[in-house]
C-alpha positions in Angstrom: 6.7 9.2 -11.6 6.4 8.2 -8.2 3.4 7.6 -5.6 3.4 6.8 -2.1 0.4 6.2 -0.2 0.7 5.5 4.1 -1.5 4.6 6.5 -1.5 5.0 10.1 1.9 6.3 9.3 3.6 7.9 12.5 4.2 11.3 12.6 8.2 11.2 12.2 7.8 9.0 9.0 5.6 11.8 7.6 7.8 14.6 8.3 10.9 12.9 6.5 8.5 11.9 3.6 7.0 15.5 3.1 11.3 17.0 3.3 11.5 14.8 -0.2 7.8 14.4 -1.5 4.6 16.8 -2.2 1.9 15.5 0.4 -0.9 16.2 -2.5 -4.0 14.9 -0.2 -3.3 13.3 3.6 -0.7 10.1 3.2 -0.2 10.5 -0.3 3.4 11.5 -1.5 4.3 12.6 -5.0 7.6 13.3 -6.7 9.7 12.3 -9.5 13.3 11.2 -8.7 15.6 7.9 -9.9 15.5 4.6 -9.2 18.8 5.1 -6.7 16.4 8.0 -4.6 13.1 6.0 -4.9 14.9 3.0 -3.4 16.8 5.0 -0.8 13.0 6.8 0.4 11.5 3.6 0.2 13.8 1.9 2.3 13.1 4.9 4.9 9.6 3.8 4.8 9.5 0.7 5.3 12.2 1.0 8.6 9.9 3.7 10.3 6.1 2.4 9.4 5.9 0.3 12.3 2.3 -0.4 12.7 1.3 1.4 9.6 1.2 0.3 6.5 2.5 1.7 2.7 2.3 1.1 -1.1 4.4 3.1 -3.7 4.2 2.8 -7.3 6.5 4.3 -10.1 6.8 4.4 -13.7 8.0 1.6 -15.5 8.3 0.4 -19.1 6.4 -2.7 -18.9 2.9 -3.4 -20.1 1.0 -1.6 -17.3 3.2 1.4 -17.7 3.6 1.2 -13.5 5.5 -0.8 -11.0 4.5 -1.1 -7.5 5.7 -2.8 -4.1 3.9 -2.8 -0.2 5.1 -3.0 3.5 3.5 -3.2 6.4 0.3 -5.6 7.4 -2.3 -4.9 4.9 -5.0 -7.3 3.2 -3.9 -6.4 -0.1 -0.9 -8.6 -1.3 0.9 -8.5 -4.1 0.6 -11.7 -6.9 2.5 -12.2 -10.0 0.4 -13.7 -13.1 2.3 -14.6 -16.0 4.7 -11.8 -15.5 1.3 -9.4 -14.3 1.4 -8.1 -11.2 -1.9 -7.9 -9.6 -3.8 -7.3 -6.2 -4.7 -10.2 -4.2 -6.7 -10.0 -1.1 -5.6 -12.1 2.1 -7.4 -14.9 3.6 -8.5 -12.7 6.3 -10.2 -10.0 4.1 -13.0 -12.2 3.0 -14.1 -13.2 6.8 -15.8 -10.2 8.4 -14.8 -9.0 11.6 -17.8 -9.3 13.8 -20.6 -10.9 13.2 -23.4 -8.6 11.5 -27.2 -8.6 11.4 -27.2 -11.5 9.1 -24.7 -13.6 11.1 -24.7 -17.4 10.3 -27.7 -18.6 12.5 -30.1 -15.6 11.4 -29.9 -16.3 7.6 -33.1 -17.0 5.8 -33.4 -20.2 4.3 -34.9 -20.4 0.6 
């Protein structure tokens, strides 16, 4: 089993994915292909994603039972920890994009 999720993908990539996979929700594609076909599809996703981002997950014979990879800019970054693949957040994810109502100068001191 293979799952590909795309965000902000151009229409031509979404159409190309729909040829090979079933789109069960907007940007969520499912299929069951060999490693060779999966790598060909993922190569096309990475080549045509432009400003968007994507993640692929597939069944694998490891402790988790699956493997995954990403392409495109995203704050979630794959990280290996003792042979286990996890997700960490990039440094920019911890910073708010704009100061909210509790900005540094307006915090109450206790």
